[in-house]
Backbone bond lengths (Angstrom), bond angles and torsions (degrees), N, CA, C in turn:
res aa  C-N    CA-C-N  psi(-1)  N-CA   C-N-CA  omega(-1)  CA-C   N-CA-C  phi
1 M - - - 1.449 - - 1.522 110.19 -
2 E 1.345 117.51 -34.33 1.454 120.49 -179.29 1.519 110.31 -69.30
3 L 1.343 115.30 -38.06 1.451 118.95 178.93 1.520 110.62 -65.97
4 A 1.317 116.65 -34.45 1.463 119.96 177.55 1.521 110.40 -64.04
5 A 1.326 117.21 -40.79 1.462 120.87 178.93 1.527 110.47 -65.29
6 A 1.332 116.42 -41.52 1.460 119.71 178.04 1.520 110.27 -65.09
7 G 1.325 117.45 -36.64 1.454 121.65 177.18 1.512 111.64 -65.41
8 Q 1.330 116.22 -34.85 1.461 120.27 178.35 1.522 110.60 -66.94
9 V 1.337 116.39 -37.53 1.459 119.90 178.08 1.524 109.39 -63.19
10 T 1.337 116.77 -44.15 1.452 120.91 179.55 1.524 110.32 -63.47
11 A 1.330 116.40 -44.30 1.464 120.07 178.83 1.520 110.94 -63.04
12 L 1.326 116.24 -38.43 1.458 120.55 178.89 1.520 110.29 -64.26
13 A 1.323 117.27 -44.84 1.463 120.74 179.65 1.524 110.83 -63.36
14 K 1.350 117.15 -42.39 1.462 120.06 178.85 1.527 110.83 -64.56
15 S 1.317 116.60 -39.86 1.458 120.09 179.19 1.521 110.42 -64.94
16 N 1.330 116.76 -38.84 1.458 120.38 178.67 1.515 110.67 -64.07
17 L 1.336 117.09 -40.68 1.447 119.82 178.38 1.518 110.46 -64.02
18 S 1.326 116.80 -39.65 1.463 118.54 179.98 1.527 110.56 -69.55
19 L 1.319 118.28 -31.60 1.466 120.65 177.09 1.519 110.82 -67.26
20 E 1.331 116.58 -41.18 1.453 119.70 -177.45 1.525 111.33 -75.98
21 G 1.329 117.30 -34.79 1.446 120.37 -173.43 1.512 115.16 -89.13
22 N 1.312 118.63 -15.31 1.455 120.55 -173.85 1.523 109.94 -116.81
23 Q 1.307 116.88 100.53 1.461 121.50 -176.90 1.522 111.71 -68.76
24 S 1.344 117.16 -33.96 1.464 119.25 -179.17 1.518 111.21 -68.42
25 A 1.327 117.61 -31.57 1.461 120.36 177.35 1.521 110.08 -65.73
26 A 1.329 116.65 -34.22 1.458 119.82 178.38 1.524 110.87 -66.83
27 K 1.337 116.66 -30.96 1.456 119.91 -179.81 1.519 111.71 -74.99
28 T 1.340 117.77 -38.08 1.462 120.02 -172.62 1.521 113.18 -97.04
29 G 1.320 118.16 -50.67 1.455 118.81 -173.44 1.513 113.87 -137.32
30 G 1.325 117.35 21.14 1.455 120.46 -178.26 1.515 112.52 -62.03
31 A 1.312 116.26 -38.08 1.466 119.75 -179.99 1.515 110.55 -66.61
32 D 1.331 116.86 -36.98 1.454 120.60 178.42 1.527 110.88 -67.01
33 Q 1.328 116.53 -40.89 1.460 120.46 178.12 1.526 110.68 -64.39
34 F 1.313 115.19 -41.32 1.460 120.10 -179.78 1.527 110.54 -63.73
35 A 1.328 116.87 -42.12 1.468 121.42 177.79 1.521 110.48 -64.86
36 A 1.327 117.30 -38.39 1.464 120.77 178.91 1.531 110.79 -64.82
37 L 1.328 117.08 -37.00 1.461 120.46 177.46 1.524 110.99 -62.04
38 F 1.320 116.31 -41.83 1.464 119.07 179.55 1.524 111.63 -69.36
39 D 1.322 117.04 -32.86 1.461 119.64 175.62 1.524 110.89 -65.16
40 Q 1.335 116.90 -41.81 1.462 121.01 177.09 1.525 110.93 -62.43
41 M 1.322 115.59 -41.82 1.466 119.17 179.35 1.507 111.42 -63.07
42 S 1.307 116.53 -40.69 1.457 121.14 -179.24 1.525 110.47 -62.87
43 G 1.319 117.34 -43.99 1.462 121.16 178.80 1.520 111.97 -63.79
44 A 1.321 116.52 -42.22 1.465 120.43 179.10 1.522 111.08 -66.27
45 E 1.329 116.30 -38.70 1.463 120.23 179.33 1.529 110.75 -65.85
46 N 1.325 117.12 -42.88 1.463 120.34 178.20 1.522 111.32 -63.25
47 S 1.314 116.37 -40.82 1.464 121.07 178.39 1.524 111.09 -62.62
48 A 1.321 116.76 -43.37 1.464 120.75 179.47 1.526 111.15 -66.31
49 Q 1.327 117.30 -40.00 1.466 120.07 178.28 1.525 110.93 -64.37
50 N 1.326 116.94 -39.93 1.460 120.10 177.71 1.521 111.44 -65.01
51 A 1.331 116.88 -38.66 1.461 120.60 178.60 1.518 110.74 -64.59
52 V 1.323 117.91 -40.90 1.469 121.42 178.16 1.526 109.93 -65.36
53 Y 1.313 116.34 -43.36 1.467 120.95 179.96 1.525 110.87 -60.76
54 K 1.337 116.81 -46.19 1.464 120.64 179.90 1.525 111.14 -64.21
55 L 1.328 116.31 -39.39 1.465 119.55 -179.94 1.523 111.04 -64.58
56 L 1.325 116.94 -42.37 1.459 120.53 -176.82 1.520 113.11 -76.39
57 T 1.320 118.14 -34.98 1.469 119.85 -175.05 1.516 113.30 -89.78
58 T 1.336 117.04 -41.29 1.465 118.82 -175.39 1.519 113.01 -115.18
59 G 1.304 117.98 -8.34 1.455 120.69 -178.37 1.515 112.61 78.48
60 E 1.328 116.62 11.04 1.456 122.29 -179.80 1.514 110.24 -74.81
61 G 1.309 116.85 133.63 1.459 120.30 175.70 1.511 112.60 99.80
62 N 1.289 114.67 178.81 1.451 123.06 -178.07 1.527 108.57 -113.33
63 A 1.309 116.74 133.16 1.465 120.99 -176.39 1.527 111.64 -60.88
64 S 1.325 117.87 -38.22 1.466 119.31 -179.26 1.528 111.10 -68.65
65 D 1.333 117.09 -36.22 1.467 119.69 177.58 1.524 111.11 -65.74
66 V 1.326 116.13 -39.44 1.463 120.33 178.94 1.526 109.68 -65.96
67 L 1.319 116.86 -39.93 1.461 120.41 178.12 1.522 111.04 -63.70
68 I 1.322 116.93 -40.33 1.461 120.62 177.77 1.521 110.17 -62.17
69 Q 1.326 116.80 -42.18 1.467 120.31 177.68 1.521 111.36 -61.48
70 M 1.319 116.39 -44.57 1.463 119.95 -179.11 1.531 111.23 -64.27
71 K 1.325 117.12 -39.80 1.462 120.60 179.20 1.528 111.07 -67.04
72 S 1.325 116.92 -35.95 1.465 118.61 178.68 1.526 110.69 -67.88
73 V 1.328 117.10 -37.74 1.463 120.06 176.55 1.526 109.94 -66.03
74 E 1.317 116.61 -40.03 1.468 120.03 177.55 1.531 110.44 -61.53
75 S 1.321 116.28 -40.89 1.461 120.73 178.02 1.526 111.13 -63.43
76 Q 1.319 117.07 -40.20 1.459 120.74 177.80 1.519 111.04 -62.99
77 M 1.323 116.69 -41.12 1.462 120.31 179.96 1.527 110.87 -65.07
78 K 1.317 116.97 -40.62 1.463 120.41 178.32 1.524 111.05 -65.10
79 T 1.329 116.20 -40.28 1.459 120.20 178.58 1.521 110.44 -64.03
80 A 1.317 116.89 -41.95 1.465 120.63 178.63 1.518 110.89 -63.51
81 A 1.328 117.04 -37.19 1.470 120.30 178.53 1.524 110.58 -65.94
82 V 1.319 117.34 -38.53 1.463 120.86 178.38 1.526 110.32 -65.53
83 V 1.328 116.19 -43.16 1.467 119.95 178.45 1.524 109.99 -62.80
84 R 1.330 116.33 -44.72 1.472 120.53 178.64 1.523 110.86 -58.60
85 D 1.324 116.36 -46.14 1.463 120.43 -179.87 1.526 111.48 -62.13
86 N 1.338 116.95 -39.61 1.464 120.20 177.96 1.519 111.37 -66.03
87 V 1.309 117.29 -40.21 1.464 120.87 178.55 1.526 109.83 -63.05
88 I 1.309 117.44 -45.31 1.465 121.37 -179.64 1.529 110.45 -64.29
89 E 1.325 117.05 -42.68 1.465 120.78 179.88 1.527 110.77 -63.31
90 N 1.330 116.91 -43.89 1.463 120.05 178.73 1.519 111.41 -65.97
91 Y 1.309 117.78 -36.34 1.468 121.48 177.18 1.523 110.41 -63.70
92 K 1.328 116.51 -42.86 1.461 120.13 178.43 1.527 111.03 -63.24
93 Q 1.336 116.58 -38.63 1.463 119.76 177.80 1.520 111.04 -64.59
94 L 1.337 116.40 -38.29 1.472 119.60 177.16 1.517 111.61 -63.97
95 L 1.323 116.20 -39.01 1.456 119.10 179.38 1.523 112.55 -65.87
96 N 1.317 115.88 -32.66 1.460 120.28 -178.25 1.532 113.01 -86.47
97 T 1.318 118.13 -5.04 1.456 121.70 179.52 1.517 110.59 -73.11
98 Q 1.328 116.09 127.89 1.459 119.97 178.83 1.526 109.53 -88.88
99 I 1.308 114.27 139.13 1.475 119.67 -178.17 1.511 109.22 -98.98
């Protein structure tokens, strides 16, 4: 399960790079990709919360594995914030562009 979370972080980072580097993807399906990234983050966050809950209530799991899951979710959230900030900055630049 921890490897899956780490894989999601890698997939999220690769998807972010493709969003920033591919202008045509932003025109056709960028919004869909962005929504898919948030869906992945939500699933990873729920999984990490369940792992913490199980560790604290029943002692199930390994504390280091749970910490790794939480850090990967934190990394995903930071990556999403960077993407959001870039989208907002680019939108502002478009608004200020004179035709």
